[in-house]
PQR file of N, CA, C, O and H, with PARSE charges and radii, in Angstrom:
ATOM      1  N   MET A   1       0.747  21.575 -18.246 -0.4000 1.5000
ATOM      2  CA  MET A   1       2.130  21.853 -17.912 -0.0000 2.0000
ATOM      3  C   MET A   1       2.994  21.412 -19.096  0.5500 1.7000
ATOM      4  O   MET A   1       2.836  20.304 -19.609 -0.5500 1.4000
ATOM      5  N   THR A   2       3.886  22.266 -19.515 -0.4000 1.5000
ATOM      6  CA  THR A   2       4.767  21.950 -20.642 -0.0000 2.0000
ATOM      7  C   THR A   2       6.054  21.293 -20.143  0.5500 1.7000
ATOM      8  O   THR A   2       6.344  21.289 -18.946 -0.5500 1.4000
ATOM      9  H   THR A   2       4.014  23.166 -19.098  0.4000 1.0000
ATOM     10  N   ILE A   3       6.810  20.746 -21.074 -0.4000 1.5000
ATOM     11  CA  ILE A   3       8.102  20.157 -20.717 -0.0000 2.0000
ATOM     12  C   ILE A   3       9.004  21.220 -20.086  0.5500 1.7000
ATOM     13  O   ILE A   3       9.733  20.936 -19.135 -0.5500 1.4000
ATOM     14  H   ILE A   3       6.575  20.749 -22.046  0.4000 1.0000
ATOM     15  N   SER A   4       8.951  22.427 -20.611 -0.4000 1.5000
ATOM     16  CA  SER A   4       9.754  23.523 -20.036 -0.0000 2.0000
ATOM     17  C   SER A   4       9.350  23.806 -18.593  0.5500 1.7000
ATOM     18  O   SER A   4      10.205  24.057 -17.743 -0.5500 1.4000
ATOM     19  H   SER A   4       8.359  22.657 -21.383  0.4000 1.0000
ATOM     20  N   ASP A   5       8.050  23.767 -18.318 -0.4000 1.5000
ATOM     21  CA  ASP A   5       7.567  23.973 -16.945 -0.0000 2.0000
ATOM     22  C   ASP A   5       8.081  22.876 -16.018  0.5500 1.7000
ATOM     23  O   ASP A   5       8.513  23.147 -14.898 -0.5500 1.4000
ATOM     24  H   ASP A   5       7.355  23.564 -19.008  0.4000 1.0000
ATOM     25  N   ILE A   6       8.029  21.637 -16.497 -0.4000 1.5000
ATOM     26  CA  ILE A   6       8.485  20.492 -15.712 -0.0000 2.0000
ATOM     27  C   ILE A   6       9.980  20.610 -15.433  0.5500 1.7000
ATOM     28  O   ILE A   6      10.425  20.398 -14.305 -0.5500 1.4000
ATOM     29  H   ILE A   6       7.678  21.417 -17.407  0.4000 1.0000
ATOM     30  N   GLU A   7      10.750  20.949 -16.463 -0.4000 1.5000
ATOM     31  CA  GLU A   7      12.197  21.130 -16.289 -0.0000 2.0000
ATOM     32  C   GLU A   7      12.478  22.236 -15.280  0.5500 1.7000
ATOM     33  O   GLU A   7      13.339  22.087 -14.413 -0.5500 1.4000
ATOM     34  H   GLU A   7      10.388  21.121 -17.379  0.4000 1.0000
ATOM     35  N   PHE A   8      11.754  23.342 -15.394 -0.4000 1.5000
ATOM     36  CA  PHE A   8      11.940  24.467 -14.482 -0.0000 2.0000
ATOM     37  C   PHE A   8      11.673  24.048 -13.038  0.5500 1.7000
ATOM     38  O   PHE A   8      12.468  24.350 -12.148 -0.5500 1.4000
ATOM     39  H   PHE A   8      11.054  23.463 -16.098  0.4000 1.0000
ATOM     40  N   GLU A   9      10.564  23.359 -12.801 -0.4000 1.5000
ATOM     41  CA  GLU A   9      10.219  22.911 -11.448 -0.0000 2.0000
ATOM     42  C   GLU A   9      11.308  22.017 -10.867  0.5500 1.7000
ATOM     43  O   GLU A   9      11.652  22.131  -9.691 -0.5500 1.4000
ATOM     44  H   GLU A   9       9.918  23.114 -13.524  0.4000 1.0000
ATOM     45  N   MET A  10      11.844  21.131 -11.691 -0.4000 1.5000
ATOM     46  CA  MET A  10      12.891  20.241 -11.196 -0.0000 2.0000
ATOM     47  C   MET A  10      14.184  21.010 -10.933  0.5500 1.7000
ATOM     48  O   MET A  10      14.879  20.732  -9.955 -0.5500 1.4000
ATOM     49  H   MET A  10      11.564  21.037 -12.647  0.4000 1.0000
ATOM     50  N   LYS A  11      14.513  21.971 -11.793 -0.4000 1.5000
ATOM     51  CA  LYS A  11      15.739  22.754 -11.591 -0.0000 2.0000
ATOM     52  C   LYS A  11      15.681  23.572 -10.306  0.5500 1.7000
ATOM     53  O   LYS A  11      16.659  23.625  -9.561 -0.5500 1.4000
ATOM     54  H   LYS A  11      13.948  22.196 -12.587  0.4000 1.0000
ATOM     55  N   ILE A  12      14.543  24.210 -10.041 -0.4000 1.5000
ATOM     56  CA  ILE A  12      14.463  25.030  -8.827 -0.0000 2.0000
ATOM     57  C   ILE A  12      14.398  24.167  -7.566  0.5500 1.7000
ATOM     58  O   ILE A  12      14.553  24.672  -6.455 -0.5500 1.4000
ATOM     59  H   ILE A  12      13.749  24.167 -10.647  0.4000 1.0000
ATOM     60  N   ASN A  13      14.170  22.875  -7.743 -0.4000 1.5000
ATOM     61  CA  ASN A  13      14.177  21.940  -6.616 -0.0000 2.0000
ATOM     62  C   ASN A  13      15.461  21.128  -6.573  0.5500 1.7000
ATOM     63  O   ASN A  13      15.511  20.060  -5.962 -0.5500 1.4000
ATOM     64  H   ASN A  13      14.044  22.465  -8.647  0.4000 1.0000
ATOM     65  N   ASP A  14      16.500  21.641  -7.225 -0.4000 1.5000
ATOM     66  CA  ASP A  14      17.858  21.080  -7.168 -0.0000 2.0000
ATOM     67  C   ASP A  14      17.990  19.652  -7.692  0.5500 1.7000
ATOM     68  O   ASP A  14      18.785  18.865  -7.178 -0.5500 1.4000
ATOM     69  H   ASP A  14      16.459  22.508  -7.722  0.4000 1.0000
ATOM     70  N   VAL A  15      17.203  19.322  -8.724 -0.4000 1.5000
ATOM     71  CA  VAL A  15      17.365  18.023  -9.377 -0.0000 2.0000
ATOM     72  C   VAL A  15      18.509  18.158 -10.377  0.5500 1.7000
ATOM     73  O   VAL A  15      18.564  19.122 -11.140 -0.5500 1.4000
ATOM     74  H   VAL A  15      16.557  19.961  -9.142  0.4000 1.0000
ATOM     75  N   ASP A  16      19.411  17.199 -10.370 -0.4000 1.5000
ATOM     76  CA  ASP A  16      20.576  17.206 -11.254 -0.0000 2.0000
ATOM     77  C   ASP A  16      20.130  17.210 -12.717  0.5500 1.7000
ATOM     78  O   ASP A  16      19.155  16.551 -13.077 -0.5500 1.4000
ATOM     79  H   ASP A  16      19.366  16.416  -9.750  0.4000 1.0000
ATOM     80  N   ASP A  17      20.853  17.958 -13.559 -0.4000 1.5000
ATOM     81  CA  ASP A  17      20.503  18.072 -14.980 -0.0000 2.0000
ATOM     82  C   ASP A  17      20.425  16.720 -15.679  0.5500 1.7000
ATOM     83  O   ASP A  17      19.554  16.507 -16.522 -0.5500 1.4000
ATOM     84  H   ASP A  17      21.645  18.493 -13.267  0.4000 1.0000
ATOM     85  N   SER A  18      21.326  15.808 -15.334 -0.4000 1.5000
ATOM     86  CA  SER A  18      21.291  14.488 -15.977 -0.0000 2.0000
ATOM     87  C   SER A  18      20.045  13.708 -15.546  0.5500 1.7000
ATOM     88  O   SER A  18      19.480  12.955 -16.340 -0.5500 1.4000
ATOM     89  H   SER A  18      22.033  15.981 -14.649  0.4000 1.0000
ATOM     90  N   ASP A  19      19.620  13.884 -14.304 -0.4000 1.5000
ATOM     91  CA  ASP A  19      18.390  13.237 -13.842 -0.0000 2.0000
ATOM     92  C   ASP A  19      17.159  13.857 -14.503  0.5500 1.7000
ATOM     93  O   ASP A  19      16.212  13.150 -14.848 -0.5500 1.4000
ATOM     94  H   ASP A  19      20.079  14.495 -13.659  0.4000 1.0000
ATOM     95  N   ILE A  20      17.175  15.152 -14.674 -0.4000 1.5000
ATOM     96  CA  ILE A  20      16.068  15.819 -15.362 -0.0000 2.0000
ATOM     97  C   ILE A  20      15.913  15.249 -16.765  0.5500 1.7000
ATOM     98  O   ILE A  20      14.808  14.899 -17.180 -0.5500 1.4000
ATOM     99  H   ILE A  20      17.944  15.726 -14.394  0.4000 1.0000
ATOM    100  N   ALA A  21      17.015  15.155 -17.490 -0.4000 1.5000
ATOM    101  CA  ALA A  21      16.972  14.629 -18.857 -0.0000 2.0000
ATOM    102  C   ALA A  21      16.456  13.196 -18.878  0.5500 1.7000
ATOM    103  O   ALA A  21      15.646  12.838 -19.732 -0.5500 1.4000
ATOM    104  H   ALA A  21      17.913  15.439 -17.152  0.4000 1.0000
ATOM    105  N   ALA A  22      16.920  12.378 -17.944 -0.4000 1.5000
ATOM    106  CA  ALA A  22      16.491  10.978 -17.890 -0.0000 2.0000
ATOM    107  C   ALA A  22      15.002  10.872 -17.557  0.5500 1.7000
ATOM    108  O   ALA A  22      14.289  10.061 -18.148 -0.5500 1.4000
ATOM    109  H   ALA A  22      17.578  12.669 -17.249  0.4000 1.0000
ATOM    110  N   ILE A  23      14.541  11.674 -16.630 -0.4000 1.5000
ATOM    111  CA  ILE A  23      13.128  11.648 -16.242 -0.0000 2.0000
ATOM    112  C   ILE A  23      12.250  12.098 -17.402  0.5500 1.7000
ATOM    113  O   ILE A  23      11.200  11.505 -17.652 -0.5500 1.4000
ATOM    114  H   ILE A  23      15.120  12.333 -16.150  0.4000 1.0000
ATOM    115  N   ILE A  24      12.667  13.129 -18.104 -0.4000 1.5000
ATOM    116  CA  ILE A  24      11.909  13.607 -19.265 -0.0000 2.0000
ATOM    117  C   ILE A  24      11.819  12.505 -20.321  0.5500 1.7000
ATOM    118  O   ILE A  24      10.756  12.295 -20.905 -0.5500 1.4000
ATOM    119  H   ILE A  24      13.520  13.611 -17.901  0.4000 1.0000
ATOM    120  N   GLU A  25      12.913  11.810 -20.567 -0.4000 1.5000
ATOM    121  CA  GLU A  25      12.911  10.724 -21.558 -0.0000 2.0000
ATOM    122  C   GLU A  25      11.967   9.595 -21.154  0.5500 1.7000
ATOM    123  O   GLU A  25      11.224   9.074 -21.986 -0.5500 1.4000
ATOM    124  H   GLU A  25      13.777  11.981 -20.092  0.4000 1.0000
ATOM    125  N   VAL A  26      11.996   9.219 -19.881 -0.4000 1.5000
ATOM    126  CA  VAL A  26      11.095   8.165 -19.396 -0.0000 2.0000
ATOM    127  C   VAL A  26       9.643   8.599 -19.575  0.5500 1.7000
ATOM    128  O   VAL A  26       8.800   7.810 -20.002 -0.5500 1.4000
ATOM    129  H   VAL A  26      12.600   9.642 -19.205  0.4000 1.0000
ATOM    130  N   CYS A  27       9.361   9.843 -19.249 -0.4000 1.5000
ATOM    131  CA  CYS A  27       7.992  10.333 -19.352 -0.0000 2.0000
ATOM    132  C   CYS A  27       7.526  10.474 -20.800  0.5500 1.7000
ATOM    133  O   CYS A  27       6.334  10.354 -21.081 -0.5500 1.4000
ATOM    134  H   CYS A  27      10.045  10.484 -18.903  0.4000 1.0000
ATOM    135  N   LYS A  28       8.444  10.725 -21.706 -0.4000 1.5000
ATOM    136  CA  LYS A  28       8.067  10.766 -23.123 -0.0000 2.0000
ATOM    137  C   LYS A  28       7.575   9.397 -23.580  0.5500 1.7000
ATOM    138  O   LYS A  28       6.713   9.301 -24.453 -0.5500 1.4000
ATOM    139  H   LYS A  28       9.412  10.822 -21.478  0.4000 1.0000
ATOM    140  N   ILE A  29       8.121   8.344 -22.991 -0.4000 1.5000
ATOM    141  CA  ILE A  29       7.722   6.977 -23.339 -0.0000 2.0000
ATOM    142  C   ILE A  29       6.446   6.581 -22.588  0.5500 1.7000
ATOM    143  O   ILE A  29       5.495   6.081 -23.189 -0.5500 1.4000
ATOM    144  H   ILE A  29       8.821   8.421 -22.281  0.4000 1.0000
ATOM    145  N   LYS A  30       6.434   6.806 -21.277 -0.4000 1.5000
ATOM    146  CA  LYS A  30       5.317   6.376 -20.429 -0.0000 2.0000
ATOM    147  C   LYS A  30       4.157   7.366 -20.412  0.5500 1.7000
ATOM    148  O   LYS A  30       3.027   6.997 -20.092 -0.5500 1.4000
ATOM    149  H   LYS A  30       7.206   7.212 -20.788  0.4000 1.0000
ATOM    150  N   GLY A  31       4.433   8.611 -20.753 -0.4000 1.5000
ATOM    151  CA  GLY A  31       3.434   9.660 -20.647 -0.0000 2.0000
ATOM    152  C   GLY A  31       3.704  10.523 -19.425  0.5500 1.7000
ATOM    153  O   GLY A  31       4.289  10.075 -18.439 -0.5500 1.4000
ATOM    154  H   GLY A  31       5.351   8.910 -21.013  0.4000 1.0000
ATOM    155  N   PHE A  32       3.267  11.761 -19.514 -0.4000 1.5000
ATOM    156  CA  PHE A  32       3.511  12.716 -18.438 -0.0000 2.0000
ATOM    157  C   PHE A  32       2.338  12.733 -17.468  0.5500 1.7000
ATOM    158  O   PHE A  32       1.190  12.926 -17.869 -0.5500 1.4000
ATOM    159  H   PHE A  32       2.792  12.125 -20.315  0.4000 1.0000
ATOM    160  N   SER A  33       2.631  12.532 -16.213 -0.4000 1.5000
ATOM    161  CA  SER A  33       1.644  12.694 -15.143 -0.0000 2.0000
ATOM    162  C   SER A  33       2.407  13.116 -13.894  0.5500 1.7000
ATOM    163  O   SER A  33       3.588  12.808 -13.738 -0.5500 1.4000
ATOM    164  H   SER A  33       3.563  12.375 -15.887  0.4000 1.0000
ATOM    165  N   ALA A  34       1.726  13.811 -13.024 -0.4000 1.5000
ATOM    166  CA  ALA A  34       2.369  14.252 -11.785 -0.0000 2.0000
ATOM    167  C   ALA A  34       2.868  13.056 -10.984  0.5500 1.7000
ATOM    168  O   ALA A  34       3.967  13.080 -10.430 -0.5500 1.4000
ATOM    169  H   ALA A  34       0.766  14.061 -13.150  0.4000 1.0000
ATOM    170  N   GLU A  35       2.052  12.014 -10.930 -0.4000 1.5000
ATOM    171  CA  GLU A  35       2.433  10.817 -10.182 -0.0000 2.0000
ATOM    172  C   GLU A  35       3.645  10.136 -10.807  0.5500 1.7000
ATOM    173  O   GLU A  35       4.552   9.699 -10.098 -0.5500 1.4000
ATOM    174  H   GLU A  35       1.160  11.994 -11.381  0.4000 1.0000
ATOM    175  N   GLY A  36       3.659  10.047 -12.134 -0.4000 1.5000
ATOM    176  CA  GLY A  36       4.781   9.422 -12.829 -0.0000 2.0000
ATOM    177  C   GLY A  36       6.077  10.189 -12.647  0.5500 1.7000
ATOM    178  O   GLY A  36       7.137   9.593 -12.455 -0.5500 1.4000
ATOM    179  H   GLY A  36       2.923  10.402 -12.710  0.4000 1.0000
ATOM    180  N   LEU A  37       5.994  11.502 -12.707 -0.4000 1.5000
ATOM    181  CA  LEU A  37       7.176  12.335 -12.496 -0.0000 2.0000
ATOM    182  C   LEU A  37       7.726  12.143 -11.086  0.5500 1.7000
ATOM    183  O   LEU A  37       8.929  11.961 -10.896 -0.5500 1.4000
ATOM    184  H   LEU A  37       5.133  11.986 -12.863  0.4000 1.0000
ATOM    185  N   ASP A  38       6.836  12.185 -10.108 -0.4000 1.5000
ATOM    186  CA  ASP A  38       7.281  12.010  -8.724 -0.0000 2.0000
ATOM    187  C   ASP A  38       7.833  10.610  -8.484  0.5500 1.7000
ATOM    188  O   ASP A  38       8.786  10.443  -7.723 -0.5500 1.4000
ATOM    189  H   ASP A  38       5.859  12.333 -10.263  0.4000 1.0000
ATOM    190  N   GLU A  39       7.251   9.618  -9.117 -0.4000 1.5000
ATOM    191  CA  GLU A  39       7.767   8.249  -8.983 -0.0000 2.0000
ATOM    192  C   GLU A  39       9.207   8.169  -9.469  0.5500 1.7000
ATOM    193  O   GLU A  39      10.050   7.540  -8.828 -0.5500 1.4000
ATOM    194  H   GLU A  39       6.477   9.754  -9.735  0.4000 1.0000
ATOM    195  N   GLU A  40       9.487   8.801 -10.594 -0.4000 1.5000
ATOM    196  CA  GLU A  40      10.849   8.813 -11.134 -0.0000 2.0000
ATOM    197  C   GLU A  40      11.795   9.598 -10.228  0.5500 1.7000
ATOM    198  O   GLU A  40      12.947   9.205 -10.046 -0.5500 1.4000
ATOM    199  H   GLU A  40       8.803   9.311 -11.115  0.4000 1.0000
ATOM    200  N   LEU A  41      11.319  10.695  -9.665 -0.4000 1.5000
ATOM    201  CA  LEU A  41      12.145  11.475  -8.737 -0.0000 2.0000
ATOM    202  C   LEU A  41      12.500  10.660  -7.501  0.5500 1.7000
ATOM    203  O   LEU A  41      13.655  10.642  -7.074 -0.5500 1.4000
ATOM    204  H   LEU A  41      10.383  11.014  -9.813  0.4000 1.0000
ATOM    205  N   VAL A  42      11.519   9.995  -6.934 -0.4000 1.5000
ATOM    206  CA  VAL A  42      11.743   9.199  -5.722 -0.0000 2.0000
ATOM    207  C   VAL A  42      12.707   8.052  -6.009  0.5500 1.7000
ATOM    208  O   VAL A  42      13.551   7.731  -5.172 -0.5500 1.4000
ATOM    209  H   VAL A  42      10.581  10.010  -7.280  0.4000 1.0000
ATOM    210  N   LYS A  43      12.592   7.433  -7.177 -0.4000 1.5000
ATOM    211  CA  LYS A  43      13.515   6.355  -7.561 -0.0000 2.0000
ATOM    212  C   LYS A  43      14.959   6.830  -7.546  0.5500 1.7000
ATOM    213  O   LYS A  43      15.879   6.060  -7.273 -0.5500 1.4000
ATOM    214  H   LYS A  43      11.907   7.694  -7.857  0.4000 1.0000
ATOM    215  N   ARG A  44      15.142   8.116  -7.844 -0.4000 1.5000
ATOM    216  CA  ARG A  44      16.487   8.687  -7.923 -0.0000 2.0000
ATOM    217  C   ARG A  44      16.906   9.374  -6.619  0.5500 1.7000
ATOM    218  O   ARG A  44      17.958  10.012  -6.564 -0.5500 1.4000
ATOM    219  H   ARG A  44      14.394   8.742  -8.066  0.4000 1.0000
ATOM    220  N   GLY A  45      16.097   9.247  -5.587 -0.4000 1.5000
ATOM    221  CA  GLY A  45      16.473   9.776  -4.278 -0.0000 2.0000
ATOM    222  C   GLY A  45      16.012  11.189  -3.974  0.5500 1.7000
ATOM    223  O   GLY A  45      16.462  11.784  -2.994 -0.5500 1.4000
ATOM    224  H   GLY A  45      15.242   8.729  -5.632  0.4000 1.0000
ATOM    225  N   TYR A  46      15.129  11.738  -4.788 -0.4000 1.5000
ATOM    226  CA  TYR A  46      14.619  13.092  -4.556 -0.0000 2.0000
ATOM    227  C   TYR A  46      13.266  13.034  -3.855  0.5500 1.7000
ATOM    228  O   TYR A  46      12.604  11.997  -3.827 -0.5500 1.4000
ATOM    229  H   TYR A  46      14.763  11.254  -5.583  0.4000 1.0000
ATOM    230  N   GLU A  47      12.878  14.161  -3.296 -0.4000 1.5000
ATOM    231  CA  GLU A  47      11.541  14.307  -2.725 -0.0000 2.0000
ATOM    232  C   GLU A  47      10.537  14.510  -3.859  0.5500 1.7000
ATOM    233  O   GLU A  47      10.903  14.921  -4.960 -0.5500 1.4000
ATOM    234  H   GLU A  47      13.416  15.004  -3.319  0.4000 1.0000
ATOM    235  N   LYS A  48       9.280  14.219  -3.577 -0.4000 1.5000
ATOM    236  CA  LYS A  48       8.217  14.488  -4.546 -0.0000 2.0000
ATOM    237  C   LYS A  48       8.101  15.992  -4.753  0.5500 1.7000
ATOM    238  O   LYS A  48       8.241  16.774  -3.812 -0.5500 1.4000
ATOM    239  H   LYS A  48       8.983  13.885  -2.682  0.4000 1.0000
ATOM    240  N   ILE A  49       7.844  16.383  -5.988 -0.4000 1.5000
ATOM    241  CA  ILE A  49       7.686  17.792  -6.327 -0.0000 2.0000
ATOM    242  C   ILE A  49       6.285  18.065  -6.866  0.5500 1.7000
ATOM    243  O   ILE A  49       5.693  19.100  -6.561 -0.5500 1.4000
ATOM    244  H   ILE A  49       7.731  15.748  -6.752  0.4000 1.0000
ATOM    245  N   PHE A  50       5.761  17.158  -7.652 -0.4000 1.5000
ATOM    246  CA  PHE A  50       4.554  17.417  -8.427 -0.0000 2.0000
ATOM    247  C   PHE A  50       3.263  16.963  -7.759  0.5500 1.7000
ATOM    248  O   PHE A  50       2.183  17.407  -8.148 -0.5500 1.4000
ATOM    249  H   PHE A  50       6.242  16.317  -7.900  0.4000 1.0000
ATOM    250  N   THR A  51       3.352  16.100  -6.777 -0.4000 1.5000
ATOM    251  CA  THR A  51       2.165  15.713  -6.005 -0.0000 2.0000
ATOM    252  C   THR A  51       2.469  16.004  -4.548  0.5500 1.7000
ATOM    253  O   THR A  51       3.429  15.483  -3.980 -0.5500 1.4000
ATOM    254  H   THR A  51       4.230  15.739  -6.461  0.4000 1.0000
ATOM    255  N   VAL A  52       1.642  16.839  -3.959 -0.4000 1.5000
ATOM    256  CA  VAL A  52       1.867  17.234  -2.574 -0.0000 2.0000
ATOM    257  C   VAL A  52       0.579  16.983  -1.799  0.5500 1.7000
ATOM    258  O   VAL A  52      -0.491  17.441  -2.201 -0.5500 1.4000
ATOM    259  H   VAL A  52       0.863  17.262  -4.421  0.4000 1.0000
ATOM    260  N   ASN A  53       0.681  16.265  -0.701 -0.4000 1.5000
ATOM    261  CA  ASN A  53      -0.448  16.061   0.190 -0.0000 2.0000
ATOM    262  C   ASN A  53      -0.379  17.167   1.237  0.5500 1.7000
ATOM    263  O   ASN A  53       0.400  17.086   2.187 -0.5500 1.4000
ATOM    264  H   ASN A  53       1.551  15.893  -0.374  0.4000 1.0000
ATOM    265  N   TYR A  54      -1.191  18.189   1.058 -0.4000 1.5000
ATOM    266  CA  TYR A  54      -1.113  19.350   1.938 -0.0000 2.0000
ATOM    267  C   TYR A  54      -1.524  19.036   3.370  0.5500 1.7000
ATOM    268  O   TYR A  54      -1.125  19.744   4.294 -0.5500 1.4000
ATOM    269  H   TYR A  54      -1.824  18.255   0.287  0.4000 1.0000
ATOM    270  N   ASP A  55      -2.316  17.985   3.569 -0.4000 1.5000
ATOM    271  CA  ASP A  55      -2.673  17.590   4.931 -0.0000 2.0000
ATOM    272  C   ASP A  55      -1.451  17.125   5.706  0.5500 1.7000
ATOM    273  O   ASP A  55      -1.371  17.322   6.918 -0.5500 1.4000
ATOM    274  H   ASP A  55      -2.640  17.410   2.818  0.4000 1.0000
ATOM    275  N   ASP A  56      -0.493  16.504   5.008 -0.4000 1.5000
ATOM    276  CA  ASP A  56       0.728  16.044   5.664 -0.0000 2.0000
ATOM    277  C   ASP A  56       1.675  17.182   6.013  0.5500 1.7000
ATOM    278  O   ASP A  56       2.533  17.031   6.882 -0.5500 1.4000
ATOM    279  H   ASP A  56      -0.558  16.344   4.024  0.4000 1.0000
ATOM    280  N   THR A  57       1.527  18.311   5.349 -0.4000 1.5000
ATOM    281  CA  THR A  57       2.433  19.435   5.579 -0.0000 2.0000
ATOM    282  C   THR A  57       1.791  20.542   6.401  0.5500 1.7000
ATOM    283  O   THR A  57       2.404  21.586   6.627 -0.5500 1.4000
ATOM    284  H   THR A  57       0.829  18.434   4.643  0.4000 1.0000
ATOM    285  N   ASP A  58       0.570  20.322   6.846 -0.4000 1.5000
ATOM    286  CA  ASP A  58      -0.150  21.333   7.611 -0.0000 2.0000
ATOM    287  C   ASP A  58       0.538  21.551   8.953  0.5500 1.7000
ATOM    288  O   ASP A  58       0.568  20.658   9.799 -0.5500 1.4000
ATOM    289  H   ASP A  58       0.072  19.475   6.662  0.4000 1.0000
ATOM    290  N   GLU A  59       1.081  22.726   9.136 -0.4000 1.5000
ATOM    291  CA  GLU A  59       1.797  23.032  10.368 -0.0000 2.0000
ATOM    292  C   GLU A  59       0.877  23.590  11.450  0.5500 1.7000
ATOM    293  O   GLU A  59       1.274  23.700  12.610 -0.5500 1.4000
ATOM    294  H   GLU A  59       1.057  23.452   8.449  0.4000 1.0000
ATOM    295  N   ASP A  60      -0.327  23.934  11.077 -0.4000 1.5000
ATOM    296  CA  ASP A  60      -1.264  24.517  12.037 -0.0000 2.0000
ATOM    297  C   ASP A  60      -2.320  23.488  12.443  0.5500 1.7000
ATOM    298  O   ASP A  60      -3.518  23.738  12.310 -0.5500 1.4000
ATOM    299  H   ASP A  60      -0.649  23.844  10.135  0.4000 1.0000
ATOM    300  N   ARG A  61      -1.887  22.372  12.920 -0.4000 1.5000
ATOM    301  CA  ARG A  61      -2.811  21.316  13.345 -0.0000 2.0000
ATOM    302  C   ARG A  61      -3.500  21.722  14.651  0.5500 1.7000
ATOM    303  O   ARG A  61      -2.940  22.459  15.462 -0.5500 1.4000
ATOM    304  H   ARG A  61      -0.914  22.169  13.027  0.4000 1.0000
ATOM    305  N   GLU A  62      -4.713  21.231  14.833 -0.4000 1.5000
ATOM    306  CA  GLU A  62      -5.486  21.583  16.022 -0.0000 2.0000
ATOM    307  C   GLU A  62      -4.770  21.232  17.320  0.5500 1.7000
ATOM    308  O   GLU A  62      -4.817  22.001  18.281 -0.5500 1.4000
ATOM    309  H   GLU A  62      -5.169  20.633  14.174  0.4000 1.0000
ATOM    310  N   GLU A  63      -4.102  20.071  17.358 -0.4000 1.5000
ATOM    311  CA  GLU A  63      -3.456  19.669  18.607 -0.0000 2.0000
ATOM    312  C   GLU A  63      -2.343  20.634  19.017  0.5500 1.7000
ATOM    313  O   GLU A  63      -1.972  20.694  20.189 -0.5500 1.4000
ATOM    314  H   GLU A  63      -4.063  19.447  16.578  0.4000 1.0000
ATOM    315  N   ASP A  64      -1.814  21.384  18.056 -0.4000 1.5000
ATOM    316  CA  ASP A  64      -0.786  22.365  18.388 -0.0000 2.0000
ATOM    317  C   ASP A  64      -1.362  23.545  19.176  0.5500 1.7000
ATOM    318  O   ASP A  64      -0.629  24.242  19.879 -0.5500 1.4000
ATOM    319  H   ASP A  64      -2.116  21.335  17.104  0.4000 1.0000
ATOM    320  N   TRP A  65      -2.664  23.765  19.059 -0.4000 1.5000
ATOM    321  CA  TRP A  65      -3.292  24.915  19.693 -0.0000 2.0000
ATOM    322  C   TRP A  65      -4.038  24.545  20.974  0.5500 1.7000
ATOM    323  O   TRP A  65      -4.607  25.424  21.620 -0.5500 1.4000
ATOM    324  H   TRP A  65      -3.259  23.199  18.488  0.4000 1.0000
ATOM    325  N   GLU A  66      -4.050  23.279  21.354 -0.4000 1.5000
ATOM    326  CA  GLU A  66      -4.793  22.843  22.534 -0.0000 2.0000
ATOM    327  C   GLU A  66      -4.280  23.486  23.820  0.5500 1.7000
ATOM    328  O   GLU A  66      -5.063  23.704  24.744 -0.5500 1.4000
ATOM    329  H   GLU A  66      -3.587  22.564  20.829  0.4000 1.0000
ATOM    330  N   ASP A  67      -3.009  23.790  23.904 -0.4000 1.5000
ATOM    331  CA  ASP A  67      -2.437  24.397  25.109 -0.0000 2.0000
ATOM    332  C   ASP A  67      -2.958  25.807  25.365  0.5500 1.7000
ATOM    333  O   ASP A  67      -2.851  26.311  26.483 -0.5500 1.4000
ATOM    334  H   ASP A  67      -2.372  23.613  23.154  0.4000 1.0000
ATOM    335  N   PHE A  68      -3.518  26.446  24.347 -0.4000 1.5000
ATOM    336  CA  PHE A  68      -3.953  27.833  24.467 -0.0000 2.0000
ATOM    337  C   PHE A  68      -5.399  27.969  24.919  0.5500 1.7000
ATOM    338  O   PHE A  68      -5.888  29.085  25.089 -0.5500 1.4000
ATOM    339  H   PHE A  68      -3.605  26.036  23.439  0.4000 1.0000
ATOM    340  N   GLU A  69      -6.089  26.852  25.115 -0.4000 1.5000
ATOM    341  CA  GLU A  69      -7.502  26.925  25.506 -0.0000 2.0000
ATOM    342  C   GLU A  69      -7.677  27.054  26.988  0.5500 1.7000
ATOM    343  O   GLU A  69      -8.807  27.127  27.473 -0.5500 1.4000
ATOM    344  H   GLU A  69      -5.691  25.945  24.976  0.4000 1.0000
TER
END
């Protein structure tokens, strides 16, 4: 993932331009990782963008279908 890709992902997720710039600067020092990017986003009050636990977002859980048996 390039810096442009990272900036794009943050922009489409409504991260403020000043926060994007600050996060990019921090990552240039610490290194770029999905976890590091999300840590910086969360510190600034945003939701995680780069690490997603799909099990937590699964809307088709088995217990939702138990009524249909």
